[in-house]
TORMAR-30152 format. One record per residue (C-alpha): x, y, z. Coordinates in steps of 0.001 Angstrom, whole numbers, plus 524288, in hexadecimal, padded with zeros to 5 digits. Each point is the difference from the previous one (the first is absolute). Last residue first. Layout:
// residues N
PT      u      v      w
PT      X      Y      Z
...
***
This chain:
// residues 377
PT      u      v      w
PT  B80A3  E4F0D  65336
PT  7F323  7F7E5  7FE40
PT  7F933  80E03  7FF18
PT  7F3BC  802DC  807ED
PT  7F5BD  7F685  8045A
PT  80041  7F309  7FA01
PT  7F83F  7F5E9  7F942
PT  80868  7F4D9  7F943
PT  7FA84  7F72C  7F50F
PT  80687  7F6A4  7FAB6
PT  80091  7F9E2  7F2D9
PT  80527  7F050  8023C
PT  7F404  7FCDE  7F498
PT  806D4  808ED  7F704
PT  80CDE  7F766  80219
PT  7F92D  7F3A5  7FE24
PT  8052B  7F394  80507
PT  7F593  7F5F4  7FC48
PT  7F3DE  7FEC0  808FD
PT  7FDAC  7F12E  8069B
PT  7F4F1  7FFC9  80C21
PT  80159  7F9C9  80DA3
PT  7F4F8  7FA7F  8042D
PT  80869  7F2CE  80214
PT  80E6B  80211  8015D
PT  80A00  7F7A5  7FA4F
PT  7FA00  801A8  7F2C0
PT  7FFBC  80EBD  8022E
PT  80D06  8006F  8043F
PT  803E5  7F6E1  7F50A
PT  7FA52  8095B  7F4AA
PT  805F9  80CAA  806AC
PT  80D0B  7FA0A  800DD
PT  7FE59  7FBF1  7F047
PT  7FBB5  80E8C  7FD1F
PT  80D58  80448  80840
PT  80803  7F7D6  7F7D5
PT  7FA1A  80220  7F1FF
PT  7FEC1  80E84  801CB
PT  807A9  806EA  7F380
PT  80938  80C0C  802D8
PT  7F916  80E26  7FC0A
PT  7FC18  8019A  80E7A
PT  80E55  7FDFD  80441
PT  80266  7F48B  80AEA
PT  7FECD  7F311  7F6F1
PT  80D28  7FF57  7FCC4
PT  802BA  7FF09  80E3A
PT  7F47B  7F93E  80797
PT  7F677  8075C  8058E
PT  7FFEE  80711  80CA6
PT  80A79  80A7B  7F9A7
PT  7F3C5  805F0  7F929
PT  80327  80972  7F5A6
PT  7F702  8097A  7F8EB
PT  7F627  7FFA9  80C39
PT  7F358  806E7  7FD13
PT  7FB65  80D7D  80432
PT  7F503  8094A  80282
PT  801F6  80BBD  8095C
PT  7F4A0  8074E  8062E
PT  80249  80BC6  808C1
PT  7F83E  80A3C  807DD
PT  80975  80C36  800DF
PT  7FBD8  8067B  80E36
PT  7FE26  80E16  8043E
PT  7FFDF  80616  7F23E
PT  7F3FE  7F582  7FB15
PT  80A89  7F9ED  7F4A7
PT  7FC42  7F3F7  7F910
PT  80AA5  7F6AF  7FBD2
PT  7FE50  7F67D  7F603
PT  80AAF  7F64A  7FE80
PT  807D6  7F8E7  7F49B
PT  8067F  7F27F  801FA
PT  80C5C  7F8F1  7FFC0
PT  80582  7F611  808B1
PT  80DA7  7F94B  801C2
PT  80711  7F59A  8096C
PT  80E78  7FD80  803A6
PT  802E9  7F3D1  80029
PT  80A8A  7FF88  7F647
PT  8066A  80AA2  8079D
PT  800EC  7F50F  80D08
PT  8084D  7F80D  7F96B
PT  80CD3  80363  80AC5
PT  7F735  7FA1B  8097E
PT  7F390  8039B  807F4
PT  7F66D  7F5D0  80596
PT  7F2BC  7FEAB  7FB22
PT  8039F  7F45E  7F45B
PT  7F881  7F783  809DE
PT  7F637  80399  80A0A
PT  7FC90  7F5D9  808FA
PT  80F21  7FB3D  8003E
PT  804AC  80D12  80732
PT  80D2F  8051A  7FA47
PT  80551  80AE9  809C8
PT  7FFB2  80DB0  7F781
PT  7F33E  80234  7FD04
PT  7FCE5  80625  7F2D9
PT  7F57F  80A9C  7FB4E
PT  7FE3E  8068B  7F36E
PT  800C9  80AD4  7F63E
PT  7FC81  8080E  7F3F5
PT  7F406  8071F  7FBD7
PT  7FCF0  8084D  7F3A5
PT  7F65A  80AD6  7FE75
PT  7F70D  80634  7F7E2
PT  7F7AE  80BF2  80781
PT  7F37C  807F2  7FD1D
PT  7F9FD  80BC3  807EA
PT  7F2FA  80462  8007D
PT  7FB3A  80D05  80664
PT  800B6  808E9  7F5D9
PT  80235  7F6F5  7F485
PT  80B70  7F60C  7FB8F
PT  80B0E  8064B  8097C
PT  80CD1  7F6B6  7FE8B
PT  806D2  7F6B8  807ED
PT  80BBF  7F739  7FBB3
PT  8039F  7F57C  80A23
PT  80D54  7F81D  80170
PT  800DC  7F6D4  80A8B
PT  80B24  7FA7B  8080F
PT  800BB  7F438  80959
PT  8078B  7F64E  80995
PT  7FD3C  7FBC1  80C23
PT  80645  7F67C  80874
PT  7FCA4  7F8BC  80BE2
PT  7F306  7FAA1  7FAE1
PT  7F146  7FE4F  80036
PT  7F4AB  7F84B  7F817
PT  7F22D  80090  8067A
PT  7F935  7F3E3  8013A
PT  7F7B0  7F88C  7F89A
PT  80288  80463  7F1A0
PT  7FC4E  7F0EA  7FB24
PT  809F1  7FDA0  7F5DE
PT  80AD6  80462  80720
PT  80BF5  80252  7F6B4
PT  80E95  8040B  80673
PT  8080C  80782  7F738
PT  805C7  8076B  8085A
PT  7F60F  804AD  80B22
PT  7F7E7  8028F  7F8B5
PT  7F47F  80711  7FC09
PT  7F37C  7FEEE  80829
PT  800E1  80AB1  80B0F
PT  7F70F  80A31  7F90D
PT  7F985  7FBBF  7F3DC
PT  809DE  7FF0E  7F4D5
PT  801BC  806E1  7F412
PT  8015C  80D6C  80882
PT  80BD0  7FB96  8045F
PT  8010C  80CD5  80B3B
PT  7F7A3  80814  804F1
PT  7F20F  7F952  7FBFF
PT  803B9  7F1F9  8026A
PT  80CB5  7F6DB  7FE8F
PT  80BC0  7FDD2  8072F
PT  80170  7FF31  80F59
PT  80AD0  800BA  8092B
PT  8015C  7FCB2  80E41
PT  7FF2B  807AF  80B40
PT  7F221  7FC9D  80509
PT  80357  7F1BA  7FE73
PT  80C1C  80055  808EC
PT  80977  7FBCC  7F790
PT  8053D  7F295  7FFED
PT  8068D  7F4B8  807B4
PT  80A48  80697  8068E
PT  7F69D  804B8  80A30
PT  808F9  80108  80AEB
PT  80D1E  7FF26  7F750
PT  7FBAD  80A2E  7F487
PT  7F71B  802F3  7F4DC
PT  80580  806F0  7F4AB
PT  7F853  80A9C  7FA4C
PT  8014F  8066E  7F2C5
PT  7F9BC  809BF  7F683
PT  7FD7D  8064A  7F412
PT  7FBA3  80A4F  7F81B
PT  800B9  80610  7F38E
PT  7F6D3  809C3  7FA62
PT  7FF2A  8077C  7F317
PT  7F49B  80BB1  7FDBE
PT  7FE50  80493  7F2A5
PT  7F6F6  80BCA  7FD8E
PT  7F531  80820  7FBDA
PT  7F4F4  80AF5  80150
PT  8080B  80A9A  803FE
PT  80CC2  7FC67  7F62E
PT  808A3  7F6EA  7FF3A
PT  80380  7FC18  80EAB
PT  80A06  7F709  80163
PT  7FF5C  7F887  80D5C
PT  80759  7F78D  8073B
PT  7FF56  7F745  80ABB
PT  806F6  7F996  808DF
PT  7FA3F  7F67B  80BC3
PT  80ACF  7F853  8099E
PT  7FDEE  7F4F2  8092B
PT  80924  7FBAE  80BCF
PT  7FDD3  7F504  80942
PT  8089B  7FB38  80B3B
PT  7F8DB  7F2D7  808B7
PT  7FCFA  7FA8A  80C1D
PT  7F0CB  7FE48  80535
PT  7FCD5  7FE19  80CDD
PT  7FBFE  7F24E  8043F
PT  7F28B  801E4  80800
PT  80026  7F90E  80DA9
PT  7FD94  80DFB  80605
PT  80DD7  802EA  7FB34
PT  80610  7F54B  7F82F
PT  80F44  7F937  7FD09
PT  803AF  7F7F9  7F5EF
PT  80736  7F14A  7FE26
PT  8017E  7F7BC  8087E
PT  7EFAB  7FB8D  7FF45
PT  7FDBE  80CDF  80625
PT  80C9D  807E4  80649
PT  8049B  802BE  80EF5
PT  806BE  80C04  80124
PT  80D10  800CF  80020
PT  7FF90  80E02  8047C
PT  809DA  802D3  7F4EB
PT  7F857  7F9FC  7F613
PT  7F346  804ED  80635
PT  8067A  80F4E  7FCF7
PT  804F3  7FBED  7F3A3
PT  7F39C  7FA2E  7FA8A
PT  7F7BC  80D18  80481
PT  809BD  808D1  7FAC3
PT  7FFBC  7F918  7F2E8
PT  7F0D1  7FC89  7FF29
PT  7FB67  80991  7F448
PT  80594  80612  7F5B6
PT  7FC11  80CA9  7F792
PT  804AF  80753  7F3E9
PT  7F6F7  80762  7F8AC
PT  80264  80917  7F35D
PT  7F767  80735  7F7E8
PT  80447  80794  7F41C
PT  7F898  809B3  7F747
PT  8050D  8072A  7F40E
PT  7F5B0  80B6B  7F787
PT  80406  80339  7F335
PT  7F66E  80ED3  80036
PT  7F202  8042D  7FFC9
PT  7FE38  7FFB9  80E0F
PT  7F4BB  7F988  805C2
PT  805CE  7FA76  80CBD
PT  80D8E  80762  803E9
PT  80D29  7FD93  7F9C6
PT  80B54  7F7B6  80308
PT  7F9B0  7F796  8092E
PT  80857  7F752  809D4
PT  7FB09  7F846  809EF
PT  80971  7F7C9  808FC
PT  7FB00  7F6E9  80AF4
PT  805C2  7F940  80C70
PT  7FAFE  7F3B6  8076B
PT  80339  7FB66  80D97
PT  7FD0E  7F27A  805E4
PT  7F517  7F895  8052D
PT  7F874  7F574  7FB66
PT  7F878  7F616  8063B
PT  7F8EA  7F2A5  7FA93
PT  7F4BC  7F6C6  7FDF8
PT  7FEFC  7F838  7F3F4
PT  7FA3F  800A9  7F378
PT  80D2A  80213  7F6A6
PT  8076C  7F4CD  807F2
PT  7F631  7F7D6  7FA01
PT  80286  80456  7F22F
PT  80DD0  7FF89  8013E
PT  7FF6D  7F060  803E4
PT  7F836  7FD75  7F4CF
PT  7FA27  7F323  80095
PT  7F286  80406  7FC00
PT  7F942  7F5FF  806EC
PT  803CC  80883  80E77
PT  7FB93  80CC9  7F986
PT  7F424  7F812  7FBC4
PT  7FBB5  7FB64  80DD6
PT  80294  80CA6  805E9
PT  7F7EC  80577  7F694
PT  7F42E  7F613  8034A
PT  80158  801FB  80EC3
PT  7FF56  80C20  7FDF7
PT  80CA4  80AA4  80334
PT  80192  80921  80CC1
PT  80BEB  80922  7FBA4
PT  806B8  807C3  808BD
PT  80951  80BF6  7FD74
PT  80617  807DC  80849
PT  80781  80CC8  7FA1E
PT  8094B  807FB  8079E
PT  80852  80A95  7F957
PT  80A52  807FD  8090B
PT  80B6E  8086A  7F956
PT  7F752  806F6  7F547
PT  80689  80886  7F743
PT  7F9C9  8056F  7F47F
PT  805DF  809B5  7F57F
PT  7F86F  808DB  7F909
PT  8080C  80694  7F3EB
PT  7FB96  809D8  7F730
PT  7F524  80478  80685
PT  7F6EB  80ABD  7F761
PT  8013A  80F4E  7FECB
PT  80AEB  8057C  8086D
PT  80652  8052F  7F442
PT  80CF9  7F895  80212
PT  7F811  7F30C  8022E
PT  7FC00  7FD01  80C5F
PT  80605  7F49C  807A7
PT  7FA3D  7F78C  8096A
PT  7FF46  7F987  80E0E
PT  7F93B  7F4FA  805FB
PT  80241  7F84B  80D3B
PT  7F93E  7F4CE  8033D
PT  7F861  7F6F0  80A53
PT  7F89D  7F5D6  7FC66
PT  7F6D0  7F598  80594
PT  7F896  7F62F  7F7B4
PT  7F718  7F54B  80188
PT  7FBA1  7F6A5  7F5E7
PT  7F3FF  7F62F  80265
PT  7FDCE  7F588  7F4D5
PT  7F4FC  7F7D5  7FF67
PT  80115  7F4EC  7F817
PT  7FA25  7F936  7F3CE
PT  7F066  804CE  7FCA9
PT  808F3  80DF5  80316
PT  7FF67  80943  80B50
PT  80A51  80A5D  80082
PT  80144  807CE  80BF9
PT  80A29  80B78  801A1
PT  801B0  80793  80DC1
PT  80C0E  80C26  7FC4A
PT  8076A  808D9  807A3
PT  80764  80970  7FD6B
PT  808CF  80ADD  80791
PT  80416  80A89  7F69D
PT  80C18  80736  801F7
PT  800FD  80D71  7F5B1
PT  80B22  80797  7F809
PT  7FE50  80B1B  7F981
PT  80D88  7FF3D  7FAF5
PT  80849  80CD7  80293
PT  7FC2D  804DE  80E33
PT  7FD98  7F38E  807DF
PT  80B9D  7F9E4  7F91B
PT  80726  80C1D  805E3
PT  7F8B7  7FE8C  80E0F
PT  8028A  7F0AC  7FFA6
PT  806DE  7FDE8  80D14
PT  800EA  7F1FF  802F1
PT  7F573  7F8EC  80BF7
PT  7F769  800CB  7F311
PT  7F114  8045C  7FE4A
PT  8036B  806AB  7F231
PT  7F71A  80A7A  7FC22
PT  7F1CA  801A0  7FB11
PT  7FA94  7F4D1  8081E
PT  7F61C  7F6B6  7F9A2
PT  7F743  7F6D6  80723
PT  7F9B3  7F493  7F667
PT  7F40A  7F7A2  803DE
PT  7FC1C  7F531  7F712
PT  7F334  7F719  7FEC9
PT  80118  7F52A  7F489
PT  7F652  7F60F  7FD59
PT  7FE3C  7F7F0  7F49B
***
């Protein structure tokens, strides 16, 4: 992956409107940012070009020690995504018969505004209870779709509009991340986190959310009992784990107790719960659609962590195992329940596929190591 980026920052609002009062009290700045990202993988090459014009302003605490609120408003974000698939990968996508998966690996264009709010109750390193909230709201394609519609522009395949022969994305999306830390003393604290998000594809690209704007579960900063992008959606089971899992709805909660072990070594005990779902039914991913039964498809994991605090950064090892796996049949999802059906599923799969090795389902066999920099949340 190669990702050059250039930013130009101005310590004030550059706007046709008067902003003197804001400039005086809220430490504003205007940023122009452009980046060029090239991702080369054996299956495909993805090129993402971004252009962003944004305003940022901050509200300090009453003692002027830290930023209590940070507001970010981008009236214009433009992102073009081009994907060059290898013939073998393109054939795999076609053979999967997964409409959402194929839509996730296509060229698209994202144009639209974004707003985010970050609230922090105390400065970093303070030994007091802390509250943190981040909220993001964005939409893409609404203005373009209305302009094309009013102009009675020709559509492609009687359904959609394109710019430079690329279909532009059309959606609304929002997510939030809430954290609360209870500090017991200088060497231990309990951290709670709740996070959720939803994205709704609209008319010009109503089959699915763009891949970059979809939600994922698993990995070092979320559901640590699963590898990144392998959990969900819903109760869907993929025996091969060939492709990334993504969804339109995301729900997650975490609880972590952190404590000092020796001078530079910290320990942690944690529990994670969550999953992702899609809004529209997908025959290739049965069980992945959100329903009133979604609470039965919440996954759980638990684990321990070792963190090395080197002052300028924290090097982290988290070991986790699934405690409840929604991809298993009901009656077998919790770690203490029998695993007859999933073991039979693995035996049948090994018989149908020469070279596959049958291994009984084991909780310890699902032990997952996550390596990260900094705390997970």
